[in-house]
N, C-alpha and C positions, 0 to 999 in steps of 0.2 A: 375501510380495510376489512378484508375477509380472513378470518382465522380458521384453520383446519384442525379440529380437535374432537376426538372421540372420547367422551368422559368415562367410558367403560373400559378403555384400553390404557394400560400402564405404559407411559412413554419415557424412554431414556432422554433426558434433555440434551440439547445441542450445546457444544462449547464453542464460543466464538472468541477470537483474538482480534480486538479492534486496534487498528494501528494509529488512527487519528481521531481522538487522542488514544494513547495506549491503555488498554484495559482487557482483562480476561473476564468473560461474561457467560453465565449459564442462561439458557433460554428455552422455552417451549415452542418457539417460532421456527418456521422454515427459514432458510437463508433469505429468500425473497421477502418474506414477511418481516424478518429482523431488519433487513436493510431499509425497508420502507418505514418501519417504526422509528429507527434511529435517525433517519433523514427528516421526516416530517411529523412524527408523532401520530397520535390517533385522531387529532382534531385538525390536522393539516395547518397548524399555526406556526410551526417552525420549519426552517429549511436549512439543510446542511449536508454537504457531501460526506460520504462514509466509505472507508476502505477497510475491509476486514477479511479474516480467514476463518474457515471452520477447522477445528482441531479434533483429531481422533480421540474420542472420549476414552476408549479402552487403553490407548497408548499412554495416557497421562493420569489414569485414575489413582495411581499411587501417590500423586502429589495434589489431588483434588480434595477439598473438604466435603466428602461424600455425604455425611450426615447433615451438614448445613444445606447442601444442595437439595437433599431429599426433603428437608423441612420447608425450605423457602421456595423452591421451584415447583410449585403446585398451582392448579387452576385457581383463579380468583373466585370470589363469592358468586359472581354472575356466570361462572363457568368459562370465562375467557381465559386463554392460556397466559401464563406468566411471561411477560415480555423480557424482562432483564433481572438477573440476580448477579450483582457485581461480586466477583471473587478476588480481584486484584486490580489496582490502578498504578502499580509501581513495579518495575522490573518484570513485567508480565512476559514480554517476548523472550527475555533471558531464560525464563524458567521452562520454556517449551522446547523439547527436542525438535530439531529441524525435520526429522523423519515423521513427526506426528502432525505436521501441517498438511491439510487437505486443500481444497480449492480456495482461490482468492476471489473476492467479490468486490465489485466497484458499484457504488450506488450514487446516482446523480442527486442533486439537491431537491428534486421533486419526487424522489423515492423509487426510481426505476433501477433495478439491480441486474448486473451482468456477471455471470460466472466465468472465471478463467481457470482452467485446469492446469496442473503442472505439466511442463513440457521438457523436452530434451534441449539443453542449451547448445546451439550450433558451434560454440567456441568463440573466443575473442577475435575480433577483427582489428587489424592494425589501424590505429588512428592516433594522431598527434594530441588529441584532446577529447575528453568526454565530459558531459554535463550530467551531474547526478543530483537528484533531489532525495535527500535522506528523509525517511518517514518515521522511523522508530528504532531505537529509543531517543535518538537525537534528530534534529530537523534542519540543519544547515543545507544550503544549496552550494554545491562544490563543482569547480572545474578541476579535472585531474588528467594527468598523463597515463594513469593506470586504467587498463581495461577492467571490466566488471569482476572477473575472478581474482585478479591481482589486487583490485581495490578492496574486496572483502577481506582478503588475506592481510593486507596492509592495516586495515581498520580494526581487525579482531585478533590478530596473532599475539598482541601484548608486547611486542618489541618496541613500539612507539609510545611516547609519553601520553599522547591522546589516543585512546582506543576504547572500544566497547566490546562486550562479550559476544554480541550477536547484532546483526544490522539488517534492516529492511530498507530498500531504496528502489528508485526507478531511474532509468536512463532517459534523458530528454534530448530532443533534437538540437543540434547546433547548425546544421545545414552548411552553407558556404563559409561560415565563420571558422570552421576547422582549418581550412586551407588559407584563408585570408581574413584574419580577425579584424583588420583595420579598414578594409575597403569593401568587403562583400556585403551586398544588400541584406538587410535583416527585417524588412517590412512584414515578412510572413512568420516572424518569431515574436509572439505576444508576451515577451518578458518585460518586467519592469526594469528601467534604466539599462538599456542595451549598451549604452556607452561605457558603463561600468563593466559590463560583461566583456566588452572588447578589450578594455584596459587589463582585466584579469588574465585574459587569454594571452595578451602580449607579454605580460610579466612571466607567465608560465613558459612561454616560448623562449624568452631571453635569459632565464635562469636555469642552467642545466641541472643543478642539484635539487631544484624544487619540483615536487611531484604533484602538488595540488594547491588550490587557493580557494578561499571562501568567497562566494558571490553574495549570499544572503545568510544572515545568522539564524533567522527564524522563518519557518514555513507558515504561510497564511491559512493553511488547512484546506485550500481549494486548489486542486491539481487540474491544470488545463489538459484534458485527456488527449487532445489532438497534437500535443507536443511530445507525447511518448514516442521514443525512438524504436525500442524493441520490446521492452517488457519490464517486469518487476523481479527483483532479486532479494532473497533472504538467505542468510548464511552466517557461518562462523569460520574459524580457521580449519575446520575439519570437513564440512559439507555445505552444500548450497542447493537451494531449489529455485527454479526459474519458471516464471509465469509469462508466457509470450502474449503480448498484446495483439489482438486480431488485426489483420490487414484491413485497409480501407474497403476492399471488395467484400470481406466478411462483415465488416461493420454495416455496410449499406445493404447487405443481403440478410445474413443470419441474425444480426443484432440491430436491425433498422430502427425499431421503436426506441431502444436504449440510446442509440447514436443520435437520433433526431432530438431526443430529450436533452442529451448532453450538449449538443451544439446550440440548442435553443435557450439553455439556462446559463449562458455566459461562458461556455467552453469553446466557442468559435473564435 
């Protein structure tokens, strides 16, 4: 791994919000270096997918332990930049204003990182069912009648017994199961226990007052990127940011190296 560091230049550390697992981290690494470090370490002995965001330092400096960061986030004895200084591993997402979130980064388990900038959400498209993988602070996989904006509102407004202050999630493909959950082919949907998914969709369709049902209670921490339908969402009852996942044409062109790596390391 190559680190870029000028020892004679004072650097403001980066602040990263890791979603899987949840943590707020100060670092002297660039997003690409940070993603690689978190995924494979410095000796390439570990492997693990990473989903994280950069946070605007200036926008949250009033809630940061500035003296602690100044003391701990400094070059190491051999002049290598400090990779991670953990600031929080609990309720980190909740503490960060949605407006302070910058780009989202997806790192494959061999350390390749792709940046996704915030985009304009095109609006909810009518659909009888949506498949959501919640990422932070809770991690169930849900089928819901609610489109993304209404889903965020439902989960964060506080009017339901089960709610969270803020939520990060991704919408996944259901393909033909949306229209025919019992008979549509699902060979191109690499989800565990598709029969259970069909059953949950059927229950959702047959119970008018039911708006969602849990498919899986726990996230395995490995997201199959090719199953992403439209993108990633983070929000609360007041605001939302949307990170549009690139089209297949963009993945094969602009992000070819990342996409090839993603598909080769178990994401196909």
